[in-house]
N, C-alpha and C positions, 0 to 999 in steps of 0.2 A: 599774236598768232601762236606764240610758244605755249601759251596756256591752253589753247585748243588741243594741241598734241597731248598734253598732260591729261586733259579731261577724257579724250578718246582712249588713252592707255588705261586709265582707271576704270572706265565704264566697260570696255569690251575685252580686257585682257587679264582679268583676275585669275590668279593661279598659275600664270605663265612666268617662267624664270626671268627676273629683271635683267640679268646680264645678256640673255638671249635677245630680249626686246631691245636693249641698248645697242647691241651689235646690228640688228636688223634696221633699227631707226637710223643708225649712223650710215649704213650703206645707202638707204633711201635718200637721206639728206645729201650725201656725197654725190649721188647721181643727179639729183635735182640742181644742186649748186653748180656742178660741172656742166650740165646742159645749159644752164643760164649763162655761165661764163662763155661757153662756146657760141651761143646765139648772139651775145653782145660783142663777139670778136676779141675777148680778153684772154681766153685760154688758147694761146698759140705756142708753137715751138720757139718762136722768137722771144715771146714774153717770158717763157720758162727759162730759156738759156740766158736771158739778160740778168737773172738773179745771181748775185755773188754767192760764194761759199758761205759767208757769214749770214747772209739773208736766208739761204736754205736751212742753215743750222737753226736759226731762230724760228722759221716757219715750222720745222719739224718739232722743235722743243715746245712751241705753242700748241701744236696738235697733240703732242704727248700729254701736256698738262691738261688740255681740255678733255682728252679721253680718260685720263686718270680721275678727273673730277666727276665724270659721269659714273665711273665704276665704284669709287669709294666715297 
């Protein structure tokens, strides 16, 4: 499925700034994944508060690394 997104981007978005597209794509993906997690009952206050500080740190670092890999 990831390749489908790349094909759509190349076909219909020529000449649009890649960083802008990456930001919009990230927002869309975050919304869809969040809605899926909510619908499966996985994204709850209890689940979020059960993460330790160390786990939060590594989730944030993982997200940062992923974002930087998209940009650079």
